[in-house]
C-alpha positions in Angstrom: 0.0 0.0 0.0 2.9 2.4 0.7 6.7 2.3 0.5 7.1 4.8 3.4 8.6 3.1 6.4 6.8 3.1 9.8 8.8 4.4 12.8 10.6 2.1 15.2 8.4 0.5 17.8 8.4 2.3 21.2 9.4 0.2 24.2 7.4 0.2 27.5 8.2 2.6 30.3 6.0 1.3 33.1 3.4 4.1 32.6 0.6 1.8 33.7 2.4 -0.3 36.3 -0.1 -1.7 38.9 -3.1 -0.7 36.9 -5.9 -3.0 35.8 -7.5 -2.4 32.4 -10.4 -3.8 30.3 -10.0 -3.6 26.5 -13.0 -4.5 24.3 -12.7 -5.9 20.7 -9.1 -6.9 21.6 -8.8 -10.2 19.7 -6.6 -9.9 16.6 -4.2 -7.4 15.0 -6.3 -4.2 15.2 -6.2 -1.3 17.5 -7.8 -3.3 20.4 -5.2 -6.0 20.2 -2.4 -3.5 19.9 -3.7 -1.6 22.9 -3.8 -4.7 25.0 -0.2 -5.5 24.1 1.0 -1.9 24.8 -0.8 -1.9 28.2 0.9 -5.1 29.1 4.2 -3.7 28.0 3.5 -0.7 30.2 3.0 -2.9 33.3 -0.8 -3.2 33.4 -2.9 -6.3 34.1 -5.4 -6.6 31.2 -8.7 -8.3 30.7 -9.4 -8.6 27.0 -12.8 -9.1 25.5 -14.3 -9.8 22.1 -17.4 -11.2 20.6 -15.3 -13.8 18.6 -14.6 -16.6 21.2 -12.0 -18.5 19.1 -9.9 -15.5 18.2 -10.1 -14.2 21.7 -8.9 -17.5 23.2 -6.0 -17.6 20.7 -5.0 -14.0 21.5 -5.2 -14.6 25.2 -2.9 -17.6 24.8 -0.4 -15.6 22.7 -0.3 -12.7 25.2 -0.1 -15.0 28.2 3.0 -16.7 26.9 4.7 -13.3 26.8 3.1 -11.8 29.9 2.2 -14.8 32.2 -0.3 -14.0 34.9 -1.2 -10.6 33.6 -3.8 -11.5 31.0 -7.4 -12.8 31.2 -10.2 -12.9 28.8 -14.0 -12.8 28.8 -16.2 -13.2 25.7 -18.5 -10.2 25.3 -20.9 -8.9 22.6 -21.3 -5.3 23.5 -24.8 -5.3 22.0 -25.9 -7.6 24.9 -26.3 -5.8 28.2 -26.1 -9.1 30.2 -22.7 -9.9 28.7 -21.5 -6.3 29.3 -22.4 -6.6 33.0 -20.7 -10.0 33.2 -17.5 -8.5 31.7 -17.2 -5.7 34.2 -18.1 -8.0 37.1 -15.3 -10.4 36.0 -12.8 -7.5 35.9 -13.4 -6.6 39.5 -13.7 -10.2 40.7 -10.5 -11.3 39.0 -8.3 -8.2 39.6 -10.0 -6.6 42.6 -10.2 -3.2 40.9 -10.9 -1.4 37.6 -8.6 1.4 36.7 -8.8 1.8 32.9 -11.4 0.9 30.3 -10.8 1.1 26.5 -14.0 1.0 24.5 -12.7 -0.2 21.2 -15.6 -2.2 19.8 -17.0 -0.9 16.6 -18.5 -2.0 13.3 -18.1 -0.3 9.9 -19.2 -1.0 6.3 -19.7 1.0 3.1 -23.1 1.8 1.7 -24.6 4.8 -0.1 -27.3 6.3 2.0 -30.0 5.8 -0.7 -29.3 2.1 -0.7 -28.7 1.7 3.1 -31.2 -0.6 4.9 -32.6 0.0 8.3 -30.8 -3.2 9.4 -27.4 -1.9 8.2 -27.9 1.5 9.9 -29.1 0.0 13.2 -26.4 -2.7 13.4 -23.6 -0.2 13.0 -25.0 2.1 15.6 -25.8 -0.7 18.0 -22.2 -2.0 18.1 -20.4 1.3 17.6 -22.4 3.8 19.6 -24.8 1.8 21.8 -22.0 -0.6 22.7 -19.8 2.2 23.8 -22.6 3.6 25.8 -23.3 0.3 27.6 -19.6 -0.3 28.4 -19.1 3.3 29.5 -22.2 3.1 31.8 -21.0 -0.2 33.3 -17.5 1.2 33.8 -18.7 4.4 35.5 -21.0 2.5 37.8 -18.1 0.3 38.9 -15.6 3.2 39.2 -18.1 5.4 41.1 -18.9 2.6 43.6 -15.2 1.9 44.2 -14.5 5.6 44.8 -10.9 5.4 43.5 -11.2 7.3 40.2 -10.4 5.8 36.8 -10.0 6.4 33.1 -12.2 5.6 30.1 -10.8 5.9 26.6 -13.3 5.6 23.7 -12.3 4.8 20.1 -13.9 7.4 17.8 -12.8 8.3 14.2 -12.0 11.4 12.2 -15.1 10.6 10.1 -17.1 11.8 13.2 -15.8 15.2 11.9 -15.2 14.7 8.2 -17.6 13.7 5.6 -16.9 10.5 3.6 -19.2 8.9 1.0 -20.7 5.6 2.0 -20.1 6.1 5.7 -23.2 7.8 6.9 -24.0 5.1 9.5 -20.4 4.8 10.8 -19.8 8.6 10.8 -23.1 9.2 12.7 -22.1 6.5 15.2 -18.6 7.9 15.7 -19.9 11.5 16.1 -22.2 10.1 18.7 -19.2 8.5 20.5 -17.5 11.9 20.6 -20.6 13.5 22.1 -21.0 10.7 24.6 -17.4 11.1 25.6 -17.8 14.8 26.3 -21.1 14.4 28.3 -19.8 11.4 30.3 -16.6 13.4 31.2 -18.7 16.2 32.7 -20.7 13.8 34.8 -17.8 11.6 35.8 -15.5 14.4 36.9 -17.1 14.7 40.4 -16.0 11.2 41.3 -12.5 11.4 39.8 -13.0 9.6 36.5 -11.6 11.0 33.2 -13.2 10.2 29.9 -11.5 10.9 26.6 -11.4 9.5 23.1 -9.0 9.0 20.2 -10.1 9.7 16.6 -7.8 7.8 14.2 -7.8 8.6 10.5 -6.3 5.5 8.9 -4.8 2.6 10.9 -4.2 -0.5 8.8 -5.2 -3.9 10.1 -6.4 -7.1 8.5 -10.2 -6.5 9.1 -10.0 -3.0 7.4 -8.3 -4.5 4.4 -11.1 -7.1 4.1 -13.9 -4.5 4.1 -12.3 -1.7 2.1 -11.3 -1.6 -1.5 -7.7 -1.2 -2.6 -8.8 1.9 -4.5 -10.2 3.6 -1.4 -7.2 2.6 0.7 -4.9 4.2 -1.8 -7.1 7.3 -1.8 -7.1 7.6 2.0 -3.4 6.9 2.3 -2.7 9.7 -0.2 -4.4 12.1 2.1 -2.0 11.4 4.9 0.9 13.9 5.3 3.3 11.1 6.0 2.3 9.2 2.9 1.4 6.1 4.9 -1.3 4.7 7.2 -0.8 4.5 10.9 0.3 1.2 12.5 -2.3 0.1 15.1 0.3 0.4 17.9 0.8 4.1 17.0 -2.9 4.7 17.9 -2.4 2.5 21.0 0.5 4.7 22.1 -1.9 7.7 22.3 -4.4 5.5 24.2 -1.6 4.7 26.6 -1.0 8.4 27.1 -4.7 9.1 27.8 -4.8 6.1 30.2 -1.7 7.2 32.1 -1.1 9.9 34.7 0.6 12.0 32.1 -2.8 13.2 30.9 -4.2 13.8 34.4 -5.8 17.1 33.4 -7.4 15.9 30.2 -11.1 14.9 30.2 -13.9 15.3 27.6 -11.3 15.6 24.9 -11.2 14.0 21.4 -7.6 13.5 20.4 -7.1 13.2 16.6 -4.5 10.5 15.7 -4.1 11.6 12.2 -1.7 13.1 9.6 -4.5 13.9 7.2 -4.4 17.2 5.3 -7.3 18.8 3.4 
């Protein structure tokens, strides 16, 4: 897709030592999987979740070999409130506390608005926006009850700001994630919980390659100032920053992880 080299991988610096985190949609090679790995490299204990049980089990096994005793997994479909409750109950039960939650679960697709069905629209919003709402609500309830503060980081997208043909459902969902982030941050501040979001432009991973045409990927890559897409771990690095104490005064912010130019 591009001949421009990615930068060298950044080693961990213990930024999340002693913290416990939940990362949704963390099975595989996308942003969620990269975030789970970066959190572990920064010293956190991580509970990964995903709706795909086989992939989740495989990823748990892979991470556990590298970080023994620091990884656990719970299958969770974020469109199911019972499964969401089970996930957050497991986090507290297994680790005794909940410090950081990364709401990464989302669903995309491409369809012209005139051809889009109600089912397509509803499915994308239920996973991407409603799922983020359900997990944010569960996280806030747990963190408020514990009284020890916490951090929530949501995965939005630059299409929440920028128009893109065929993405009405996804853009609406991600714009909703941004608004949810800001409102949740205002409400959560009184009990010491920070809520922020990242808005990536183009991070390459196998799932994106499957659902996006080569032509569109070339077009999107051409818009990036660096002439390349982001590696998922580059987005994860910004999530690490937002989860760490280095961002202690940030809440209600949407951080663009992008090199796009007009």
